[in-house]
N, C-alpha and C positions, 0 to 999 in steps of 0.2 A: 074866564080865560082858559082854564083847564079843559073846558068843553071844546074850545076852538083848537087847542094844541093837540088833543088826542087824535082827531082825524088827520091832522097834519103829519104827526109821527107815523100813523098807519100808512098814509100815502107815501111818505118818504121811505118807510121800510119796504113797501111793495115795489117802489121804484128801484131801490138798491137790489132787491131780490131779482127783479126783472133784468137789471143790467148784468148781474152775475150769471143769470140763466142764459141771457143772450150771448155772453162771452163764453159760456161753457159749450154751447152748440158748435161753434167753429173749432173749439179745442177737440171735440169728438171727431169732427170732420177731418181735421189735420191728423189725428191719431189713425183713423181708418185709411187715410191716404198713405201714411207711413207704413202701416201693416201690409198694404197692398204693394209696397215697393215703389210708390210714387213719391220719392223723397223730396223732389223739387216742389211739388204741390204742397206737401206737408209743411215744408219750411216757409213757403210764401204765405200760406194761410196763418200759420202760427206767428210769424213775424208781424203781420199786419194787425192781428187782433190783440197781440200781447202789448201793443202800445196803449191800450186802455188801462193797463196796470191792474186788471182784474184777473184773478187766478195766476198771479205772476210766477209762483213756484211751479205750478203745474205746466204752464207754458214753457218755463225754463227747462223742466225735465224733458219735455218732448223735443224741444229744440236741441238740447244736448245730444239726445239719442239720434235725431235726424242728421245733425251735422257730422256726428261720428260715423254714421253708416255711409255717408257720402265721402268720408275721408278728409273732412275739413276740421282737423283737430283745433286749429287756431280759433275758428268761429265757435266751436263747441265750448271752448275754455270759459267764455263769458257766462255760460249757463250752467257750469258745473258747480252749483252751490244752491242751497235752499231746498231742503226736502219738502215736497208737497204733502199736505195732510192726506190726500188721496192720490196715490200714484196713477198717472195716466197710462203708462205702459209698465209692464213688469220687467225686472232685471233679467228674468229668464228669456223674455222676448228679445231684449237688447243683446243678451249673450248669444242667442242663436244667430242673429243677423251679423254680429261682429265676428263670432267664431267661424262663420262661413268663409270670411275673408282672411282668416288667421290673424285678426286684429285684436290680439289678447291684451296688449298694452293699452289700447283704447278702452277695452272693457274695464280694465283695472282702474283707469282714470274715472270712468263713469261710476263704477262701484264705490270708489273712495268718496264720491260726492253724495250718493244716494243710499248706499249700504243697507239693502234690505236683508233681514235675517234669513229669509228663505233662499238667498242667493249664495249661501256659503259654499255649496258644491261647485257652482260656476266659478266662484272666486278661487277655490283651490285648483280647479282645472286651468284657469288662466295663469296662475302662478307656476304650475307645473310646466305648462307650454312655453313659458318664458324662462324655464330652467332655474326657477327659484324653489328648488325641491324641499328645502328645510321649511320654508314658510308654507308651502303647499301642504306638507305633511301635518304641520301644526293646525292649519285650518281644517283639514280633513278629519282630524281627531275629534273636532267639535261638531261635526255634522251628524244630525239625527234625523231619522225617518226618510232618508233619501233612497232612491232606487238601488238595491244591492248590486245589480249588474254594473251600474255606472260607477259605484264606489269601488268595485273590484277592478274595473278597467283603469281607474285613476290610481289605485294602489300599485298596479302593475307598471303604469307609466312612471310613477315616482321612483319605483324600484329599478327602472331601466329595462323592463321586460316587455316593451311594446314593439310590434312589427309596424314600423312607419310605412313600409311598402310591402303589400301582401299579394300573393298570387291568387288565382281564382278559387283556391281551396282554403284560403285564410292563412297559409304559411308565409313566413318571411322570405323575401327574395334578396335579402342582404347576404349573398353567398357568392362563391366563385363563378357559378354558372351565369349569374346575371350582373356580375361586377361592372363590366363596361357600360351597361345600360343604367344601372343605379347611380353611377358617378355622373351620368349626364342628366338625370332627372332633377327637376327643381325641388329642393328640400325645404320643408316647412315644418309646421307643428300640427298637421292634420294626419290622420291615418288614411292612406291611399290604397284602396282595393282595386287591383288591376285585373285584367282579363287573362293574364299570362298563365300558361300551363307548364309547370316544371318538367313534366314528362316529355312534352314536345320540345322544350328548350334543351334538355339533356340529349335527346335524340338528334337534334340539329348539330350540336357541338360534336357529338361522337361521329356523325356522318362526315363532318368537315375534316376530322382527323388532323393530320399534320399540315394541311393546307391553311394558310392564312386567308380567312374569308368570313362570310356571314350568310346566315339564312334567316329570312323573316317569313313566318307562317301565319295564315289568316284562316279563320273558319268562315267560308263564304256564305253560310246560311245567316250569320249575324254580322259578319264583317268585324268580329272581335279578333284582336291580335293574340295569337297563342304563343308565339316565340319571336324574340328579337335577339338573335344569337350572334355574337361576334367573338371569335377566338383570338382577339388582340386586346391590348390594354385600352385602346380607344374604342369608341362605339362606332366601328366602321360600317355597320348596317345602315346607319343614318348619315354619319358625317363624311363618308368617303364616296365621291362620285367617280364613275367609270364610263368609258365609251361603251354603249350598249351593244353594238354589233347587231347580229341577225335577229335578236328577239324583237326588234322594231318591225320586222317584216309582218308580224301579226297585225300591228296597227296599220301598216301600209295596205295590207290586204283588206282589212275591215273597212278602212277609209274608202278604197276603190269600190268595193261591193256595195257600200251604202250610198255613195255619191256619184253614181251614174257611169262609171267606167265599165264597158262591156268586157269583163274579164273572161267570160266563157268563150267569147269569139276569138280570144288570143290563142286558143289551143286547137290543134296540137302546136306546141311551141318548141322550136329547135334552138337549144343553147349550144353555141359553138365555142363558148369560153370567153367571148368578148362582145361588146356592144359599141357600135360607132356612135358617138355623141358629138355633134358639131365638129366632125373631122378628127376626133380624138378617140383612142382605144380605151374603153372601160372594161377592165378584165374581171373575170370571175375568180373565186377562190380555188376553183378547179380549172387550171389553164386550158385543158383539152375540152372543157365544157361538159354538160350533163346530158347531152343528146336530146332525144325527143321526150318532151314532158306532155302527158295527156290531160292534165288537169291541175288545179291549184293544190290538190293533195300532193301530187308529185313535186311541184315546184317548192312547196314549203318543206316537204320531207327531206329533200336534198339541199335545201337552203340556197336556191339558185340566185346569186347576186344579179345576174343579167336580167332574169325575168322581173324581179321586184324593182330593179332600177328602171326598167321599161315601164312598169306600172306607175312608178313615182313620176316619171316624165309625163305620162298621160294625165295624172292628177294635177301636176304643176306645183311649184314651190309654195304658192299662197295657200292652196288647199292642204298641202302636206303640213305646213307650219300651223295652220289654224286647227287642224285635227290634233296635232301634238299638244297644242295649248289646252284643248278640251280634255285631253287625256292627262293633264296635270303638269306638263312640262312648263317650267317657269313659275310654278305655283308652290303652295304649301298646304298642309292639312293639319287640323286641330284634333288631336287624339283624346282630348279631355284632360290630359296631364301636361302635355308639351306640344308645341307647334313644330311640325317636322317639315323641313324643306324637301321638295320632290326633285325630279330630274330637271335639267336645264337645257334651254336652247342656246347654243353657243353662236359663233359667227354665222350669220345667215348666208345661205348659198347665193352666189352672185351670178351664176350662169347655169345652164342645163347640166353640165358635167358635175358640178358641185351638188346640184339638186338630186342627182342619182345617188350620191353618197348619203345625203339626208334620208332618202327612202330606205336605205339598208342599214341605218344606224351607225354610220361612221363619220367622224370629223365634226359634225355639226350639232351633236347633242351628247348629254351625259345623263347618268342615272345612278341611283343607289339601290341597295337590295330592298329597302322599304317600299320604294315606288314600284319596283319590279313585282313584288308580292301583290300590291294593289292592282296592277294590270292583270296578273294571273287570276285574282279574285273577280275582276271585272269580266274576264272571259268565262269563268265558272258561272257567273250570273248573267250570261248571255248578252254581254255588251254593256252592262250597267256598272259604271265606275262609282264606288261608294267610299266615303271617308271612313277609314278604319277606326275602331274604338279600342282604346287602351284602358280607359277608366270605367270601372263598374260603379263605384261610389267613393266619395270622399267623406270621411267622418271626423267629427270633432274628437278631442281627446277623451270625451265622455261616451263616444260611440254613436252620437246622433248624426244622421245623414245631413251634411251641410251642402253637398253638391252632387248632382247626377251628371252623367255624360251629356255633352251637347247633342243636338239633333245631327244626324248623319246626312250630309249633302249627297245628292245622287245626280249623275249625268249619264244620259243614254248616249253612249259613244257611237254605236252603230245599230242598224236595224236588227231585230231578232233573227231574220232570215240570214243576213250577212254574218251574224255571230255564229249561227249554227254551221254555216259553210266553213268558217275559219276554225271552229272547234273540230270538225271532221278532219281538216287538214292538220291540226295539231295532234290529233290521234295518229295520223299517218306518220308523223315525225317519229313516234315511238314504235310503230308496228311494221312499217315498210322495210324490206330488206336493206334498202339504201338509206333509210331514215337516220338522221344524225343523232336521234335519241334512242336508237334501238337497244342500247345497253342499259337503259334506265328502268324499263317496266319490271314490276313485281308480279309473279304468276298469280292469276286470279283477281287482279286489280286493274281495272281500266284507267288509263290516264291520258290527258292531253297536255302537250308540252311544246316548248320551242327552245332550241339551243342558240347560243350566241358566243362568238369568239372575237375578242377585240384586244386592242393594245398593240405594242410593238414587240416583234419577235426577239429583238436584241435585249430588251429589258424584261421579257416574260409576258406571255399572253394570259389574259383573264378569261375564265370560263364563266358564262352566265346562262342561267336556266330559269324559265318561268313555267310553272306547271300546276295542274290541279287534278284531283282524283276523289272518288270515282267519277267518271264522266257523267253518268246518268243522274246521280244525286251527290254532287260535290260536297265533301266534308273537310277538305284541306286544300288550300291554295298557297303556293310559296314562291318566293324569289330567292335565288342562290347565286352568289358571286364568289369565285375562288381565284385568288391572285396567283400568278405564275403557274397555273395548272395546265397550260397548254390548251389545245383544241377542246372545246366543250363536249364533243361527242365521245371523248375518252374519260378523263378524270371527272369532268363535270357531270356526265351521265351516271358515273358510278356513285358519286356523292348523292345525287338525287335518288338513285336506287336504294342506297343504304339508309337514307332518311325515311323513305316510304316503308321499307322493310321494317324499320324500328317502330314505326307508329301504326303498322298494319292492323293491330288489334283494335285500334280506335276507329278504323275506317269500315 
């Protein structure tokens, strides 16, 4: 009898071992799917094979981790028990995934269930991030053999000495220069390293002086945001929309040159101060007119409403509106830290007369300084509009990188040849004797720009400027809006000059 039972026991043991082995393979498959970020696949595989009740604690640990990383705390709750003899994933891995989403409470729930000795530093970090500083300090005192840099970072955080928002040099931006922006940023428990340059930010605020307004500056080489400066309590660089006025003429010209309007054949163009549109008088900002214009350089330099209205009519409202949408109007952009609304298309023009206003930036669109800077950077990049970047990296409270900036979307607004033509015209704005930006240039520094004046005279005119420099190898592009500053060719140009003068050493 014993001889008969012995082979039976061996066969049974082999069968059990085989079953456990078969159940372990899909567990590894589910783990690798989770590590690769395919949480749904990990959950599906683990749920299906866990029904065999083989390696239940291991499957439970993996399911708890996977459900937590997809944000399903209720589903994870059923698996937050039973420590496996052999952990399928480490608490360090779980911490990294959850810390990336600032889900410190979820990590603490996971930690309470599985509580690995090696996870003490992560436990202390999660406690500190959830403002349980006394508990965090107690856990940290018991940590042994951890990375000294991480320990030091955590000690600083517990002591309240961490810069949650940092400039490009690592310094805190929690100060008066950045106050309107910092109040608008989403606050969490991660350390956010931004692209902002405190030197450029301060120069922008000083250039604005007593004018209520904003300057947004971008490095066109990387499209990193260097300054988002508002000298008001609110973040008007982003939150406040204005009628754009003549800065839109750059887009109208780029649109026409790219999309088949024979602009060259329109010259010499004689501006008499008005244009007859469907029997109505469309007036220029200079009632007597600009006289004979020999090229688009002249037309942009003097900011001729009549000429650009005429160009807009040749394009037609549909092509005008479509180009504006391509340039970001009606949209938004992700900076990596916050989503920023761009300019808006307002009531669509219903006839040719209103279409003329759309072409010169009046009545039918609005813009903020942020979007204006994006357009300036697009021209610096020869017609390529790129999503600007504010985030360099987001780190956990232990200094680990948990998020990098998103990919920067790009749109080719106009052909390179059309962009070069408009850039030469933008240079003429600053260099021609009649140029509306002639007061802006800094000696020894080439610049391309466009001025715009909008708003109502009785309530105060807004001065808008988009510009970049140096023209040959752009290192700065910016949008500037000053409220109640009057015509842009006076105060607006001076602000632009003072800003460039202040940062000249960087250019």
